[in-house]
All heavy atoms as a GROMACS GRO file, in nm:
protein
  610
    1MET      N    1   0.081  -0.118  -0.001
    1MET     CA    2   0.001   0.000   0.000
    1MET      C    3   0.088   0.126   0.000
    1MET      O    4   0.058   0.221  -0.072
    1MET     CB    5  -0.092  -0.003   0.121
    1MET     CG    6  -0.178   0.117   0.128
    1MET     SD    7  -0.300   0.099   0.259
    1MET     CE    8  -0.371   0.259   0.247
    2PHE      N    9   0.194   0.124   0.080
    2PHE     CA   10   0.286   0.238   0.084
    2PHE      C   11   0.339   0.267  -0.056
    2PHE      O   12   0.338   0.381  -0.103
    2PHE     CB   13   0.398   0.211   0.181
    2PHE     CG   14   0.491   0.328   0.203
    2PHE    CD1   15   0.471   0.414   0.309
    2PHE    CD2   16   0.596   0.354   0.117
    2PHE    CE1   17   0.554   0.524   0.329
    2PHE    CE2   18   0.682   0.461   0.136
    2PHE     CZ   19   0.660   0.547   0.243
    3LYS      N   20   0.381   0.163  -0.126
    3LYS     CA   21   0.436   0.179  -0.261
    3LYS      C   22   0.329   0.234  -0.357
    3LYS      O   23   0.360   0.320  -0.440
    3LYS     CB   24   0.492   0.047  -0.313
    3LYS     CG   25   0.560   0.062  -0.447
    3LYS     CD   26   0.623  -0.066  -0.493
    3LYS     CE   27   0.690  -0.048  -0.628
    3LYS     NZ   28   0.754  -0.172  -0.673
    4CYS      N   29   0.209   0.189  -0.344
    4CYS     CA   30   0.102   0.240  -0.433
    4CYS      C   31   0.076   0.386  -0.408
    4CYS      O   32   0.049   0.463  -0.501
    4CYS     CB   33  -0.027   0.160  -0.408
    4CYS     SG   34  -0.022  -0.008  -0.470
    5LEU      N   35   0.083   0.430  -0.283
    5LEU     CA   36   0.054   0.569  -0.250
    5LEU      C   37   0.173   0.662  -0.275
    5LEU      O   38   0.155   0.776  -0.319
    5LEU     CB   39   0.012   0.581  -0.105
    5LEU     CG   40  -0.123   0.518  -0.070
    5LEU    CD1   41  -0.143   0.519   0.081
    5LEU    CD2   42  -0.234   0.593  -0.139
    6PHE      N   43   0.295   0.616  -0.248
    6PHE     CA   44   0.409   0.704  -0.252
    6PHE      C   45   0.507   0.677  -0.370
    6PHE      O   46   0.593   0.758  -0.398
    6PHE     CB   47   0.487   0.698  -0.120
    6PHE     CG   48   0.406   0.755  -0.006
    6PHE    CD1   49   0.347   0.670   0.085
    6PHE    CD2   50   0.390   0.890   0.008
    6PHE    CE1   51   0.272   0.721   0.191
    6PHE    CE2   52   0.315   0.942   0.114
    6PHE     CZ   53   0.256   0.856   0.205
    7GLY      N   54   0.493   0.562  -0.434
    7GLY     CA   55   0.569   0.535  -0.553
    7GLY      C   56   0.704   0.464  -0.533
    7GLY      O   57   0.777   0.443  -0.626
    8TYR      N   58   0.731   0.423  -0.411
    8TYR     CA   59   0.853   0.347  -0.384
    8TYR      C   60   0.830   0.258  -0.262
    8TYR      O   61   0.746   0.287  -0.178
    8TYR     CB   62   0.974   0.439  -0.362
    8TYR     CG   63   0.960   0.531  -0.243
    8TYR    CD1   64   1.007   0.495  -0.116
    8TYR    CD2   65   0.901   0.656  -0.256
    8TYR    CE1   66   0.996   0.577  -0.008
    8TYR    CE2   67   0.891   0.742  -0.147
    8TYR     CZ   68   0.940   0.702  -0.024
    8TYR     OH   69   0.927   0.786   0.083
    9PRO      N   70   0.902   0.146  -0.254
    9PRO     CA   71   0.882   0.056  -0.142
    9PRO      C   72   0.934   0.116  -0.011
    9PRO      O   73   1.035   0.187  -0.010
    9PRO     CB   74   0.962  -0.069  -0.178
    9PRO     CG   75   1.032  -0.040  -0.304
    9PRO     CD   76   0.995   0.095  -0.352
   10LEU      N   77   0.865   0.088   0.095
   10LEU     CA   78   0.895   0.147   0.225
   10LEU      C   79   1.032   0.112   0.277
   10LEU      O   80   1.106   0.195   0.327
   10LEU     CB   81   0.786   0.105   0.324
   10LEU     CG   82   0.798   0.152   0.467
   10LEU    CD1   83   0.812   0.303   0.476
   10LEU    CD2   84   0.680   0.106   0.547
   11PHE      N   85   1.071  -0.014   0.271
   11PHE     CA   86   1.195  -0.060   0.335
   11PHE      C   87   1.304  -0.100   0.236
   11PHE      O   88   1.391  -0.177   0.267
   11PHE     CB   89   1.165  -0.178   0.427
   11PHE     CG   90   1.060  -0.148   0.532
   11PHE    CD1   91   0.940  -0.213   0.530
   11PHE    CD2   92   1.085  -0.053   0.628
   11PHE    CE1   93   0.843  -0.186   0.626
   11PHE    CE2   94   0.990  -0.024   0.726
   11PHE     CZ   95   0.869  -0.090   0.723
   12SER      N   96   1.300  -0.045   0.117
   12SER     CA   97   1.392  -0.089   0.012
   12SER      C   98   1.538  -0.058   0.046
   12SER      O   99   1.570   0.039   0.111
   12SER     CB  100   1.355  -0.026  -0.122
   12SER     OG  101   1.377   0.113  -0.117
   13HIS      N  102   1.623  -0.150   0.001
   13HIS     CA  103   1.768  -0.138   0.012
   13HIS      C  104   1.827  -0.246  -0.076
   13HIS      O  105   1.765  -0.348  -0.100
   13HIS     CB  106   1.813  -0.156   0.157
   13HIS     CG  107   1.952  -0.111   0.182
   13HIS    ND1  108   2.060  -0.193   0.158
   13HIS    CD2  109   2.001   0.005   0.229
   13HIS    CE1  110   2.170  -0.128   0.189
   13HIS    NE2  111   2.139  -0.006   0.231
   14GLU      N  112   1.946  -0.223  -0.127
   14GLU     CA  113   2.007  -0.323  -0.217
   14GLU      C  114   2.051  -0.450  -0.142
   14GLU      O  115   2.066  -0.555  -0.201
   14GLU     CB  116   2.125  -0.263  -0.294
   14GLU     CG  117   2.232  -0.203  -0.203
   14GLU     CD  118   2.333  -0.120  -0.280
   14GLU    OE1  119   2.292  -0.046  -0.370
   14GLU    OE2  120   2.449  -0.131  -0.248
   15ASP      N  121   2.071  -0.439  -0.011
   15ASP     CA  122   2.114  -0.554   0.071
   15ASP      C  123   1.991  -0.613   0.140
   15ASP      O  124   1.925  -0.548   0.219
   15ASP     CB  125   2.216  -0.505   0.174
   15ASP     CG  126   2.264  -0.615   0.268
   15ASP    OD1  127   2.237  -0.734   0.242
   15ASP    OD2  128   2.331  -0.582   0.368
   16SER      N  129   1.961  -0.739   0.111
   16SER     CA  130   1.841  -0.801   0.167
   16SER      C  131   1.846  -0.811   0.320
   16SER      O  132   1.741  -0.805   0.385
   16SER     CB  133   1.821  -0.941   0.105
   16SER     OG  134   1.930  -1.026   0.132
   17LYS      N  135   1.964  -0.825   0.376
   17LYS     CA  136   1.974  -0.828   0.523
   17LYS      C  137   1.934  -0.692   0.582
   17LYS      O  138   1.870  -0.686   0.688
   17LYS     CB  139   2.114  -0.866   0.568
   17LYS     CG  140   2.147  -1.012   0.542
   17LYS     CD  141   2.285  -1.046   0.588
   17LYS     CE  142   2.315  -1.190   0.554
   17LYS     NZ  143   2.449  -1.231   0.595
   18GLU      N  144   1.970  -0.586   0.513
   18GLU     CA  145   1.930  -0.452   0.557
   18GLU      C  146   1.781  -0.434   0.547
   18GLU      O  147   1.718  -0.372   0.633
   18GLU     CB  148   2.004  -0.344   0.478
   18GLU     CG  149   1.969  -0.204   0.516
   18GLU     CD  150   2.003  -0.165   0.657
   18GLU    OE1  151   2.098  -0.225   0.716
   18GLU    OE2  152   1.939  -0.074   0.713
   19VAL      N  153   1.720  -0.490   0.442
   19VAL     CA  154   1.573  -0.483   0.428
   19VAL      C  155   1.507  -0.551   0.548
   19VAL      O  156   1.415  -0.496   0.609
   19VAL     CB  157   1.527  -0.546   0.297
   19VAL    CG1  158   1.375  -0.557   0.294
   19VAL    CG2  159   1.577  -0.466   0.178
   20CYS      N  160   1.558  -0.667   0.586
   20CYS     CA  161   1.505  -0.740   0.703
   20CYS      C  162   1.519  -0.656   0.829
   20CYS      O  163   1.425  -0.650   0.910
   20CYS     CB  164   1.574  -0.874   0.719
   20CYS     SG  165   1.531  -0.994   0.592
   21GLN      N  166   1.632  -0.593   0.847
   21GLN     CA  167   1.653  -0.507   0.964
   21GLN      C  168   1.553  -0.391   0.966
   21GLN      O  169   1.501  -0.355   1.070
   21GLN     CB  170   1.796  -0.455   0.968
   21GLN     CG  171   1.898  -0.559   1.006
   21GLN     CD  172   1.872  -0.613   1.146
   21GLN    OE1  173   1.846  -0.542   1.241
   21GLN    NE2  174   1.879  -0.745   1.156
   22ARG      N  175   1.532  -0.333   0.851
   22ARG     CA  176   1.439  -0.222   0.842
   22ARG      C  177   1.295  -0.265   0.869
   22ARG      O  178   1.220  -0.191   0.934
   22ARG     CB  179   1.445  -0.157   0.702
   22ARG     CG  180   1.575  -0.083   0.681
   22ARG     CD  181   1.585  -0.024   0.542
   22ARG     NE  182   1.712   0.042   0.526
   22ARG     CZ  183   1.734   0.136   0.435
   22ARG    NH1  184   1.641   0.174   0.354
   22ARG    NH2  185   1.854   0.194   0.427
   23VAL      N  186   1.259  -0.383   0.825
   23VAL     CA  187   1.125  -0.434   0.854
   23VAL      C  188   1.112  -0.462   1.003
   23VAL      O  189   1.011  -0.426   1.065
   23VAL     CB  190   1.096  -0.560   0.771
   23VAL    CG1  191   0.969  -0.629   0.818
   23VAL    CG2  192   1.090  -0.528   0.622
   24MET      N  193   1.212  -0.526   1.062
   24MET     CA  194   1.206  -0.560   1.203
   24MET      C  195   1.203  -0.435   1.292
   24MET      O  196   1.141  -0.436   1.399
   24MET     CB  197   1.326  -0.647   1.241
   24MET     CG  198   1.328  -0.782   1.173
   24MET     SD  199   1.187  -0.888   1.216
   24MET     CE  200   1.222  -0.919   1.386
   25ASN      N  201   1.266  -0.329   1.247
   25ASN     CA  202   1.272  -0.204   1.323
   25ASN      C  203   1.196  -0.094   1.249
   25ASN      O  204   1.241   0.019   1.238
   25ASN     CB  205   1.419  -0.162   1.343
   25ASN     CG  206   1.497  -0.268   1.419
   25ASN    OD1  207   1.461  -0.300   1.532
   25ASN    ND2  208   1.598  -0.322   1.356
   26TRP      N  209   1.079  -0.129   1.204
   26TRP     CA  210   1.000  -0.041   1.118
   26TRP      C  211   0.974   0.095   1.178
   26TRP      O  212   0.966   0.195   1.106
   26TRP     CB  213   0.869  -0.107   1.076
   26TRP     CG  214   0.774  -0.129   1.189
   26TRP    CD1  215   0.763  -0.239   1.266
   26TRP    CD2  216   0.674  -0.038   1.235
   26TRP    NE1  217   0.662  -0.224   1.358
   26TRP    CE2  218   0.606  -0.102   1.343
   26TRP    CE3  219   0.634   0.089   1.197
   26TRP    CZ2  220   0.502  -0.040   1.411
   26TRP    CZ3  221   0.531   0.151   1.266
   26TRP    CH2  222   0.466   0.085   1.371
   27GLU      N  223   0.961   0.105   1.311
   27GLU     CA  224   0.935   0.235   1.377
   27GLU      C  225   1.044   0.336   1.348
   27GLU      O  226   1.017   0.456   1.338
   27GLU     CB  227   0.918   0.220   1.528
   27GLU     CG  228   0.792   0.145   1.568
   27GLU     CD  229   0.825   0.001   1.609
   27GLU    OE1  230   0.929  -0.054   1.564
   27GLU    OE2  231   0.747  -0.056   1.684
   28GLU      N  232   1.165   0.288   1.330
   28GLU     CA  233   1.279   0.377   1.302
   28GLU      C  234   1.282   0.422   1.158
   28GLU      O  235   1.338   0.528   1.126
   28GLU     CB  236   1.411   0.306   1.333
   28GLU     CG  237   1.432   0.269   1.479
   28GLU     CD  238   1.560   0.191   1.499
   28GLU    OE1  239   1.660   0.218   1.429
   28GLU    OE2  240   1.559   0.101   1.584
   29TYR      N  241   1.224   0.345   1.067
   29TYR     CA  242   1.238   0.368   0.925
   29TYR      C  243   1.112   0.422   0.856
   29TYR      O  244   1.119   0.470   0.744
   29TYR     CB  245   1.284   0.241   0.853
   29TYR     CG  246   1.424   0.202   0.893
   29TYR    CD1  247   1.446   0.108   0.991
   29TYR    CD2  248   1.534   0.265   0.834
   29TYR    CE1  249   1.576   0.074   1.029
   29TYR    CE2  250   1.662   0.232   0.871
   29TYR     CZ  251   1.683   0.134   0.970
   29TYR     OH  252   1.808   0.102   1.007
   30LEU      N  253   1.000   0.414   0.926
   30LEU     CA  254   0.876   0.463   0.865
   30LEU      C  255   0.874   0.615   0.867
   30LEU      O  256   0.871   0.676   0.974
   30LEU     CB  257   0.754   0.409   0.938
   30LEU     CG  258   0.620   0.462   0.890
   30LEU    CD1  259   0.593   0.426   0.746
   30LEU    CD2  260   0.507   0.414   0.979
   31VAL      N  261   0.876   0.673   0.749
   31VAL     CA  262   0.862   0.818   0.733
   31VAL      C  263   0.762   0.842   0.623
   31VAL      O  264   0.779   0.791   0.511
   31VAL     CB  265   0.999   0.882   0.697
   31VAL    CG1  266   0.981   1.031   0.671
   31VAL    CG2  267   1.102   0.856   0.806
   32PHE      N  268   0.657   0.914   0.655
   32PHE     CA  269   0.561   0.951   0.554
   32PHE      C  270   0.609   1.080   0.486
   32PHE      O  271   0.619   1.183   0.553
   32PHE     CB  272   0.421   0.971   0.613
   32PHE     CG  273   0.358   0.847   0.663
   32PHE    CD1  274   0.341   0.825   0.800
   32PHE    CD2  275   0.313   0.749   0.574
   32PHE    CE1  276   0.282   0.709   0.845
   32PHE    CE2  277   0.255   0.632   0.620
   32PHE     CZ  278   0.238   0.613   0.756
   33PRO      N  279   0.640   1.075   0.358
   33PRO     CA  280   0.687   1.195   0.291
   33PRO      C  281   0.577   1.302   0.282
   33PRO      O  282   0.458   1.269   0.293
   33PRO     CB  283   0.727   1.146   0.151
   33PRO     CG  284   0.677   1.009   0.137
   33PRO     CD  285   0.635   0.958   0.270
   34ASP      N  286   0.618   1.425   0.264
   34ASP     CA  287   0.524   1.535   0.255
   34ASP      C  288   0.443   1.531   0.124
   34ASP      O  289   0.330   1.578   0.120
   34ASP     CB  290   0.596   1.669   0.264
   34ASP     CG  291   0.656   1.692   0.402
   34ASP    OD1  292   0.603   1.636   0.499
   34ASP    OD2  293   0.756   1.765   0.411
   35THR      N  294   0.505   1.479   0.018
   35THR     CA  295   0.437   1.467  -0.108
   35THR      C  296   0.452   1.326  -0.161
   35THR      O  297   0.558   1.266  -0.142
   35THR     CB  298   0.489   1.567  -0.214
   35THR    OG1  299   0.628   1.544  -0.231
   35THR    CG2  300   0.463   1.708  -0.172
   36PRO      N  301   0.353   1.271  -0.222
   36PRO     CA  302   0.221   1.330  -0.241
   36PRO      C  303   0.144   1.333  -0.110
   36PRO      O  304   0.172   1.256  -0.018
   36PRO     CB  305   0.154   1.238  -0.342
   36PRO     CG  306   0.216   1.105  -0.319
   36PRO     CD  307   0.358   1.135  -0.277
   37LYS      N  308   0.047   1.422  -0.101
   37LYS     CA  309  -0.037   1.429   0.016
   37LYS      C  310  -0.129   1.307   0.020
   37LYS      O  311  -0.192   1.275  -0.080
   37LYS     CB  312  -0.125   1.556   0.015
   37LYS     CG  313  -0.042   1.685   0.023
   37LYS     CD  314   0.010   1.703   0.161
   37LYS     CE  315   0.080   1.837   0.173
   37LYS     NZ  316   0.161   1.849   0.290
   38VAL      N  317  -0.131   1.239   0.134
   38VAL     CA  318  -0.223   1.127   0.150
   38VAL      C  319  -0.305   1.153   0.276
   38VAL      O  320  -0.262   1.226   0.366
   38VAL     CB  321  -0.151   0.991   0.158
   38VAL    CG1  322  -0.078   0.960   0.031
   38VAL    CG2  323  -0.060   0.982   0.277
   39SER      N  324  -0.420   1.091   0.285
   39SER     CA  325  -0.510   1.114   0.394
   39SER      C  326  -0.457   1.054   0.525
   39SER      O  327  -0.374   0.962   0.526
   39SER     CB  328  -0.646   1.052   0.363
   39SER     OG  329  -0.635   0.910   0.359
   40LEU      N  330  -0.507   1.107   0.633
   40LEU     CA  331  -0.475   1.052   0.764
   40LEU      C  332  -0.523   0.907   0.772
   40LEU      O  333  -0.455   0.821   0.830
   40LEU     CB  334  -0.542   1.135   0.876
   40LEU     CG  335  -0.524   1.085   1.017
   40LEU    CD1  336  -0.376   1.078   1.057
   40LEU    CD2  337  -0.602   1.170   1.114
   41GLU      N  338  -0.637   0.880   0.712
   41GLU     CA  339  -0.690   0.742   0.712
   41GLU      C  340  -0.592   0.646   0.647
   41GLU      O  341  -0.572   0.533   0.695
   41GLU     CB  342  -0.827   0.734   0.642
   41GLU     CG  343  -0.939   0.798   0.717
   41GLU     CD  344  -0.948   0.948   0.698
   41GLU    OE1  345  -0.872   1.005   0.614
   41GLU    OE2  346  -1.032   1.011   0.765
   42ALA      N  347  -0.530   0.688   0.535
   42ALA     CA  348  -0.432   0.603   0.467
   42ALA      C  349  -0.313   0.578   0.557
   42ALA      O  350  -0.265   0.464   0.567
   42ALA     CB  351  -0.387   0.668   0.337
   43LYS      N  352  -0.264   0.682   0.623
   43LYS     CA  353  -0.148   0.665   0.712
   43LYS      C  354  -0.184   0.573   0.831
   43LYS      O  355  -0.104   0.487   0.868
   43LYS     CB  356  -0.101   0.801   0.763
   43LYS     CG  357  -0.043   0.888   0.653
   43LYS     CD  358  -0.008   1.025   0.705
   43LYS     CE  359   0.043   1.116   0.595
   43LYS     NZ  360   0.073   1.251   0.642
   44LEU      N  361  -0.302   0.591   0.887
   44LEU     CA  362  -0.342   0.507   1.000
   44LEU      C  363  -0.360   0.360   0.957
   44LEU      O  364  -0.330   0.269   1.032
   44LEU     CB  365  -0.471   0.560   1.062
   44LEU     CG  366  -0.456   0.693   1.135
   44LEU    CD1  367  -0.593   0.744   1.179
   44LEU    CD2  368  -0.362   0.681   1.254
   45LEU      N  369  -0.409   0.340   0.836
   45LEU     CA  370  -0.422   0.203   0.785
   45LEU      C  371  -0.283   0.138   0.770
   45LEU      O  372  -0.264   0.024   0.813
   45LEU     CB  373  -0.496   0.202   0.651
   45LEU     CG  374  -0.518   0.067   0.587
   45LEU    CD1  375  -0.596  -0.028   0.678
   45LEU    CD2  376  -0.588   0.084   0.453
   46ILE      N  377  -0.188   0.209   0.715
   46ILE     CA  378  -0.051   0.157   0.702
   46ILE      C  379   0.004   0.125   0.840
   46ILE      O  380   0.061   0.016   0.861
   46ILE     CB  381   0.039   0.257   0.627
   46ILE    CG1  382  -0.002   0.264   0.480
   46ILE    CG2  383   0.185   0.218   0.639
   46ILE    CD1  384   0.062   0.376   0.402
   47LEU      N  385  -0.011   0.216   0.934
   47LEU     CA  386   0.037   0.191   1.070
   47LEU      C  387  -0.032   0.069   1.132
   47LEU      O  388   0.033  -0.012   1.200
   47LEU     CB  389   0.014   0.314   1.157
   47LEU     CG  390   0.107   0.429   1.135
   47LEU    CD1  391   0.057   0.554   1.209
   47LEU    CD2  392   0.248   0.394   1.180
   48GLY      N  393  -0.161   0.055   1.106
   48GLY     CA  394  -0.234  -0.060   1.161
   48GLY      C  395  -0.191  -0.192   1.103
   48GLY      O  396  -0.200  -0.296   1.170
   49MET      N  397  -0.140  -0.190   0.982
   49MET     CA  398  -0.094  -0.314   0.920
   49MET      C  399   0.053  -0.343   0.957
   49MET      O  400   0.097  -0.457   0.945
   49MET     CB  401  -0.110  -0.308   0.768
   49MET     CG  402  -0.256  -0.310   0.728
   49MET     SD  403  -0.285  -0.331   0.551
   49MET     CE  404  -0.232  -0.175   0.484
   50LEU      N  405   0.126  -0.243   1.003
   50LEU     CA  406   0.266  -0.263   1.041
   50LEU      C  407   0.282  -0.296   1.189
   50LEU      O  408   0.390  -0.336   1.232
   50LEU     CB  409   0.348  -0.136   1.011
   50LEU     CG  410   0.380  -0.110   0.866
   50LEU    CD1  411   0.447   0.024   0.851
   50LEU    CD2  412   0.472  -0.218   0.811
   51SER      N  413   0.181  -0.274   1.266
   51SER     CA  414   0.191  -0.293   1.413
   51SER      C  415   0.232  -0.434   1.452
   51SER      O  416   0.227  -0.525   1.370
   51SER     CB  417   0.056  -0.259   1.476
   51SER     OG  418   0.023  -0.126   1.451
   52SER      N  419   0.264  -0.449   1.578
   52SER     CA  420   0.299  -0.581   1.629
   52SER      C  421   0.180  -0.675   1.612
   52SER      O  422   0.067  -0.632   1.596
   52SER     CB  423   0.338  -0.574   1.776
   52SER     OG  424   0.227  -0.532   1.854
   53TYR      N  425   0.207  -0.805   1.619
   53TYR     CA  426   0.103  -0.904   1.597
   53TYR      C  427  -0.017  -0.881   1.686
   53TYR      O  428  -0.133  -0.893   1.644
   53TYR     CB  429   0.161  -1.044   1.619
   53TYR     CG  430   0.059  -1.152   1.603
   53TYR    CD1  431   0.015  -1.191   1.478
   53TYR    CD2  432   0.002  -1.214   1.714
   53TYR    CE1  433  -0.080  -1.290   1.462
   53TYR    CE2  434  -0.093  -1.313   1.700
   53TYR     CZ  435  -0.134  -1.350   1.574
   53TYR     OH  436  -0.229  -1.447   1.559
   54GLU      N  437   0.006  -0.845   1.811
   54GLU     CA  438  -0.102  -0.829   1.906
   54GLU      C  439  -0.195  -0.714   1.872
   54GLU      O  440  -0.313  -0.717   1.904
   54GLU     CB  441  -0.044  -0.809   2.048
   54GLU     CG  442   0.033  -0.924   2.102
   54GLU     CD  443   0.176  -0.930   2.051
   54GLU    OE1  444   0.231  -0.825   2.008
   54GLU    OE2  445   0.235  -1.039   2.052
   55SER      N  446  -0.143  -0.612   1.810
   55SER     CA  447  -0.226  -0.494   1.781
   55SER      C  448  -0.249  -0.471   1.629
   55SER      O  449  -0.314  -0.375   1.592
   55SER     CB  450  -0.165  -0.369   1.842
   55SER     OG  451  -0.034  -0.348   1.794
   56ARG      N  452  -0.200  -0.560   1.549
   56ARG     CA  453  -0.215  -0.548   1.402
   56ARG      C  454  -0.362  -0.564   1.365
   56ARG      O  455  -0.437  -0.640   1.425
   56ARG     CB  456  -0.132  -0.655   1.333
   56ARG     CG  457  -0.124  -0.637   1.183
   56ARG     CD  458  -0.028  -0.737   1.121
   56ARG     NE  459   0.102  -0.731   1.186
   56ARG     CZ  460   0.177  -0.837   1.214
   56ARG    NH1  461   0.133  -0.958   1.184
   56ARG    NH2  462   0.293  -0.824   1.273
   57LEU      N  463  -0.405  -0.487   1.265
   57LEU     CA  464  -0.543  -0.496   1.217
   57LEU      C  465  -0.574  -0.630   1.157
   57LEU      O  466  -0.491  -0.687   1.085
   57LEU     CB  467  -0.569  -0.388   1.112
   57LEU     CG  468  -0.562  -0.242   1.159
   57LEU    CD1  469  -0.578  -0.151   1.038
   57LEU    CD2  470  -0.663  -0.213   1.264
   58SER      N  471  -0.690  -0.683   1.188
   58SER     CA  472  -0.736  -0.808   1.128
   58SER      C  473  -0.795  -0.777   0.989
   58SER      O  474  -0.814  -0.660   0.953
   58SER     CB  475  -0.842  -0.873   1.215
   58SER     OG  476  -0.960  -0.791   1.215
   59ILE      N  477  -0.825  -0.880   0.916
   59ILE     CA  478  -0.884  -0.861   0.783
   59ILE      C  479  -1.016  -0.786   0.794
   59ILE      O  480  -1.042  -0.695   0.717
   59ILE     CB  481  -0.905  -0.996   0.712
   59ILE    CG1  482  -0.771  -1.062   0.696
   59ILE    CG2  483  -0.985  -0.982   0.584
   59ILE    CD1  484  -0.734  -1.121   0.570
   60SER      N  485  -1.099  -0.823   0.889
   60SER     CA  486  -1.228  -0.754   0.904
   60SER      C  487  -1.209  -0.607   0.946
   60SER      O  488  -1.282  -0.519   0.901
   60SER     CB  489  -1.319  -0.827   1.002
   60SER     OG  490  -1.260  -0.831   1.131
   61GLN      N  491  -1.107  -0.581   1.028
   61GLN     CA  492  -1.078  -0.442   1.065
   61GLN      C  493  -1.026  -0.362   0.947
   61GLN      O  494  -1.058  -0.244   0.932
   61GLN     CB  495  -0.976  -0.438   1.180
   61GLN     CG  496  -1.034  -0.485   1.312
   61GLN     CD  497  -0.924  -0.500   1.416
   61GLN    OE1  498  -0.818  -0.555   1.392
   61GLN    NE2  499  -0.954  -0.448   1.536
   62ILE      N  500  -0.947  -0.427   0.862
   62ILE     CA  501  -0.898  -0.359   0.743
   62ILE      C  502  -1.013  -0.327   0.650
   62ILE      O  503  -1.028  -0.215   0.601
   62ILE     CB  504  -0.791  -0.444   0.670
   62ILE    CG1  505  -0.663  -0.451   0.754
   62ILE    CG2  506  -0.762  -0.390   0.530
   62ILE    CD1  507  -0.561  -0.551   0.706
   63LYS      N  508  -1.102  -0.424   0.629
   63LYS     CA  509  -1.214  -0.404   0.539
   63LYS      C  510  -1.310  -0.297   0.589
   63LYS      O  511  -1.374  -0.228   0.509
   63LYS     CB  512  -1.288  -0.536   0.516
   63LYS     CG  513  -1.209  -0.633   0.431
   63LYS     CD  514  -1.275  -0.768   0.425
   63LYS     CE  515  -1.390  -0.769   0.332
   63LYS     NZ  516  -1.445  -0.906   0.311
   64SER      N  517  -1.322  -0.279   0.720
   64SER     CA  518  -1.412  -0.179   0.776
   64SER      C  519  -1.339  -0.048   0.811
   64SER      O  520  -1.399   0.043   0.867
   64SER     CB  521  -1.482  -0.236   0.899
   64SER     OG  522  -1.389  -0.260   1.004
   65HIS      N  523  -1.212  -0.038   0.777
   65HIS     CA  524  -1.134   0.083   0.805
   65HIS      C  525  -1.190   0.201   0.728
   65HIS      O  526  -1.235   0.186   0.614
   65HIS     CB  527  -0.987   0.059   0.770
   65HIS     CG  528  -0.896   0.161   0.826
   65HIS    ND1  529  -0.874   0.283   0.764
   65HIS    CD2  530  -0.822   0.162   0.939
   65HIS    CE1  531  -0.790   0.352   0.838
   65HIS    NE2  532  -0.756   0.280   0.943
   66PRO      N  533  -1.189   0.322   0.788
   66PRO     CA  534  -1.239   0.442   0.718
   66PRO      C  535  -1.175   0.467   0.581
   66PRO      O  536  -1.238   0.525   0.494
   66PRO     CB  537  -1.206   0.556   0.815
   66PRO     CG  538  -1.202   0.492   0.948
   66PRO     CD  539  -1.150   0.352   0.926
   67PHE      N  540  -1.052   0.421   0.560
   67PHE     CA  541  -0.988   0.437   0.428
   67PHE      C  542  -1.072   0.374   0.319
   67PHE      O  543  -1.077   0.420   0.205
   67PHE     CB  544  -0.847   0.377   0.430
   67PHE     CG  545  -0.776   0.390   0.299
   67PHE    CD1  546  -0.715   0.508   0.261
   67PHE    CD2  547  -0.769   0.282   0.212
   67PHE    CE1  548  -0.649   0.521   0.141
   67PHE    CE2  549  -0.703   0.292   0.090
   67PHE     CZ  550  -0.641   0.413   0.056
   68PHE      N  551  -1.142   0.264   0.351
   68PHE     CA  552  -1.220   0.190   0.254
   68PHE      C  553  -1.369   0.221   0.259
   68PHE      O  554  -1.453   0.142   0.212
   68PHE     CB  555  -1.199   0.040   0.273
   68PHE     CG  556  -1.061  -0.005   0.237
   68PHE    CD1  557  -0.974  -0.056   0.335
   68PHE    CD2  558  -1.015  -0.001   0.107
   68PHE    CE1  559  -0.847  -0.099   0.302
   68PHE    CE2  560  -0.888  -0.042   0.072
   68PHE     CZ  561  -0.804  -0.091   0.171
   69ASP      N  562  -1.408   0.333   0.320
   69ASP     CA  563  -1.551   0.366   0.336
   69ASP      C  564  -1.628   0.359   0.205
   69ASP      O  565  -1.742   0.315   0.201
   69ASP     CB  566  -1.568   0.505   0.396
   69ASP     CG  567  -1.567   0.501   0.548
   69ASP    OD1  568  -1.569   0.391   0.605
   69ASP    OD2  569  -1.561   0.609   0.610
   70ASP      N  570  -1.570   0.403   0.096
   70ASP     CA  571  -1.641   0.406  -0.033
   70ASP      C  572  -1.616   0.282  -0.118
   70ASP      O  573  -1.658   0.277  -0.234
   70ASP     CB  574  -1.600   0.529  -0.112
   70ASP     CG  575  -1.642   0.659  -0.046
   70ASP    OD1  576  -1.745   0.658   0.024
   70ASP    OD2  577  -1.569   0.759  -0.061
   71PHE      N  578  -1.552   0.181  -0.060
   71PHE     CA  579  -1.519   0.061  -0.136
   71PHE      C  580  -1.622  -0.046  -0.111
   71PHE      O  581  -1.659  -0.078   0.002
   71PHE     CB  582  -1.380   0.010  -0.093
   71PHE     CG  583  -1.326  -0.099  -0.182
   71PHE    CD1  584  -1.269  -0.068  -0.304
   71PHE    CD2  585  -1.334  -0.230  -0.143
   71PHE    CE1  586  -1.220  -0.169  -0.386
   71PHE    CE2  587  -1.285  -0.332  -0.223
   71PHE     CZ  588  -1.229  -0.302  -0.346
   72ASN      N  589  -1.675  -0.103  -0.218
   72ASN     CA  590  -1.776  -0.208  -0.207
   72ASN      C  591  -1.706  -0.344  -0.210
   72ASN      O  592  -1.666  -0.391  -0.316
   72ASN     CB  593  -1.876  -0.197  -0.323
   72ASN     CG  594  -1.986  -0.302  -0.313
   72ASN    OD1  595  -1.990  -0.379  -0.217
   72ASN    ND2  596  -2.073  -0.302  -0.411
   73TRP      N  597  -1.687  -0.403  -0.095
   73TRP     CA  598  -1.621  -0.534  -0.087
   73TRP      C  599  -1.711  -0.640  -0.146
   73TRP      O  600  -1.676  -0.747  -0.178
   73TRP     CB  601  -1.586  -0.568   0.057
   73TRP     CG  602  -1.481  -0.481   0.113
   73TRP    CD1  603  -1.497  -0.370   0.192
   73TRP    CD2  604  -1.340  -0.492   0.094
   73TRP    NE1  605  -1.378  -0.314   0.223
   73TRP    CE2  606  -1.278  -0.387   0.165
   73TRP    CE3  607  -1.259  -0.579   0.025
   73TRP    CZ2  608  -1.141  -0.366   0.166
   73TRP    CZ3  609  -1.123  -0.560   0.028
   73TRP    CH2  610  -1.066  -0.454   0.098
   0.00000   0.00000   0.00000
């Protein structure tokens, strides 16, 4: 979703071990760029999908998220 909205992968790096480190420590690497402008709902959805297992959004929570209000599942 991040790539679709911003045009590049969130944790990209030429070294796959570095990509793994960035994913594991996502809080340090997640930066929402100023452009393009995306909604707060989009940012919260991304955060909800990146959260720890215990607090990560479920499929039903994703489908009912305000970002998808106009989407007919």
